[in-house]
N, C-alpha and C positions, 0 to 999 in steps of 0.2 A: 539396503534400506538406509534412510538418512538418520542414522543414530546420533550424529553429532550436530543436528540442527535443533533450534529452540524457537517455539512460538511464545512470545511474551504478550499476553492478552491483558489489556487495560480493563480491569474488572470492577464492577459494583453491582448493586442489586436492582438496577433499572433494566427495562427490556432491551435497549440496544446492546448493552454490554453482555447481557445474558445470551442474546442471539449470537453475538460474535463468539462467545465461549463455546456454545453448542456446535457451531460451524467448525471452529478450530479443533475441537475435541475429535470430531469425525475425521478431519484431515490428518491430524497428528497420529491418530490410531493407525491409519493406513501407512503412513510414512515412517512410523517408528520414531517420531520426533519427541523431544522433551517439551513439556508444557509448563509455563510459569503464569500464575495468576497474580498480576501486579495491581494492587488496590491503591488508587489515588484518592486521598481524602480531600479533594478539592473539586468544585464544580466546573472550574475553568483551568486552562493551561497557562502557565507562564505569567501569572498576574504579578507585576513588579512589586506590589506591596509585600508579597510573601518572600521575595528575595531579601527583604530587609529584616525579616523575622530572625530572631536569634536561635542558637542551637537548643537553649533551654526550652523555648516554646515548642520546637519540633519534638523534643524528647517527651514533653508533657502530652502532646498530641498522640504520639505513638503509644504511650502508656494507657491513654484513654481508649485506644483502639483494640484492646484485648478481646472484647466481645466480638468486634467485627472480625478479628483474626480467627476466632473460634468458628464463627458462621462460615467464613470462607474455607476453612479447613474441612468443614462438613460438606460444603459444596464440592470441593475437590475430590472427596471420597466417592462422590456419586458419578464422577466422570469415568469414561472408559480408559482414558490415558492417565497414567500416574502424573501428578502435578505438584509443583512447589508453590507455596504462597509467599508473596512479598508484600509488605506494607510500607507505605511512604506517605508523607504529608502533602507532597506536590510532585510535579514532574519537571522540576527545574533541570536545565541541561546536564548538570553534574550527576543527578540521580539517574537520568536516562543513560548517560554514558557509563555509569557504574554498573547498571544492570547489563548493558551490552558487553562490558568487559568480563563479567563474571559467568556468562553463559555462552556456549559455543554457537556460532552461526545464527545469531538472533534475528528474528523478524517480528516487528511490533504489530499487534492486531488491535484495531479500534472499531467499536460498534458505532454505527451512525443512526440517528433518528430517521423516521420516515421523511421522504423528500418534501412533503407538503408542510412539515413542521419547522423547517429552517431554510434560510437562504443559502445559496452556494458558498458564499464567503464564510458563513458560520460553520457549515459542515466541514470546510477544508482547513480552518485555522489550526486545529489540533494536529492534523496530518502534516501541515507545513512545519510546525514547531518540532515534531518528532524527527522529520527529515533533516531539519536544520541542526538539531542537537546531536544526532547520531550518525547521519549519512547512511542510514540503514533502510532496507525496504519496509514499506508500511502496507499492511493489508486492511482495507476499509470495508466493513461488512454492514450493509443496510439492515435495519431491524426487520424488514419484510422480505429478506432473502428467502426464496421459495424452497431451496434444497438444503438439507443438512447432511450433505454427502460430498466427498471429494469431487471436484469438477471433472466433467467428461469432455468438454470442449472449451478451449481457452482462446480468447481473441486477443491478439497483440496489436495495439495501435502504434503504427510506425510511420515516420516520414521517410524521405529519400536521403537523409543525412546519415553518414556513418557514425557509430557510437561504440563505446566500450563500457562494459560493466565496471563499476567501482569495485575495489577489493571486498568491501563488506557485502556488496550485492551479488558477488559471484555465486554463492550457494543457491540463488534462485534458479540457475540453469539446471542444477541437480534436482531441485524440487520439481520443475516442469517435466524432466525426464522420468523421475520416479512416479509421478502421477499417472503417466501413461495416457494422458488426455490427448485428444486431437487438437493440433495447433493451427490457427488461422491468422494470417497477417491481414489487417485491414488498413487501407490507405484512402484518405478522403481528399478530393480535389474539387476545384470549381468546375473543371471541364474534364472529359475523359482523357486520360493520359496513361497509356500502358507502360511507357518508359519509366515514369516515376513510380508506378506500382511495382514494377520489376526491381527498381532500385531499393524500394522499401523492403522487399523480401530479402534482397541480397545484403542489406545493412543488418538485418536481424541475424541472418546466417553467419556473416563475418564476425559479429559481436560475440558469438558463443552462447547467446541467451538460450538458443534452442539446440545446444550441443547434444548429440546422441539421439535426436529425433530425426528419423529417416525422411519423413514426408511432412511438409508444411503447406497448408492451403494458402491461397492468396485471393483476396476480394478487394475490388476497387469500388468506391462509392462517390457518386457525383452529387455534391451538395455545397452550396455557398456558405452554409453554416457548419463548421467543422464538428461542433459538439452534437448537433442534430444528426449529422452523418454517422458519427460513431454510435449514437444511441440506436439509429436505424440498423447499423451493422450488428449490434447485439441481438436485436429481435430477429433479423434476417438469418443469422447463423445459428441461433439457438445457443449462444455462448452462455456458460454459467460462471465464468471468471474473465475479467478484463485486465490486461497488463498495459499500463501506461508508462512512458519513459520520462522520468524527472531529470532533466539535464541540469548539471551543476550551475550553469550560468543563470538558470531560471529560478531554481528553488532557493538559492541564496539571495535572490533579488526579489522578483515580483510573483513568484510561483503562487498560484491559487487565488490571487487577489481579483484578477479580472480574466482569468485564463479559461481556456477550453476545458482543461482538466477539472476545474471547480464545477463547471456545468455538468460534466460527465459524472463526477462523484455524486452530485446532487440528484441527478436524474437516472442513474443506472439502477436497474432492478436486481443486479447481481453484484457480488463483491468485486472490488477494484484493487489491484496490486500495483502500487507506485514503486518503481524500481529506479534508484539513482544511477545515472550513467554520465560518462564524460564524452566529449567529442574532440576530434582533431583540432589542434591549435588554430589552423587556418580557417576552419569552419566557425570556430568561436569568434575569431576576429571579424569575419565577414558579417556575422549576424549580431554583433554586440550591441547595436543600436536599435534592434527591433523590440517590439513589445513582448510581454509574456505570452500573449495569444499566438504571436508569430513564432516564438521560440519553441514552445513546448512540444507540440505534436505535428502541426501542419504548416511549415514555413510557406509563405506566399511567393517566395522568389527562389 
């Protein structure tokens, strides 16, 4: 069991966060993971004005949050998984990193509103900032997620480039193994290309992302629109969790602003797990001038 892993759920009293908490509670219960309810007393992430607020202001905010803390503790008592409650006035990078340092193998969980309620850029900004601040995996759970149970089929969106898990993301491979779910690698191209499909599968296998999983399925999808191709793959395979690779050169730069991943997050009917990865130096140099759309999942060259 993954006794040393931690799901850090950004929690409030609104439906997206509540759905994310319910989903994570079900998963953590099966995996034996720790659960942290992190309450953020701000409606948006990383507003520069709050970075200028003094420590006295933050202490006052926290003192006023006693009632909120009581309600969250009551909420935690109703969960199947034992949970710790954390209160903070914002999610500035220092706060996120502090949480990450105090809990083992953390994975941040963020609830998302229904796709029709927000544009892709709005849905993905918070995820981008969490990745930027912590270099940790982020699980994004749509409010209309149909299943409140651990995933049974996981779709891994991969290109033909080699990659390696970052050190903080390494526990994801244990998570996938312990879930015991069926894994399927999906590769989207403009034209049929079995060679690139094979390379995508091999890249996943070499990375260790699917370590301990004996059999991994492979599906190729022909679609000039990469995001549409992946959304088609979700429906076609019946996947109930999607894993996307967030390459360092992307999410420290243009990740999510115009990318395929932003569209997938906005349109996916199931949770999306963004996993930070690095790539060989030679590959990074070769593609350093490409756009975020080209970099993230499906390079055109």
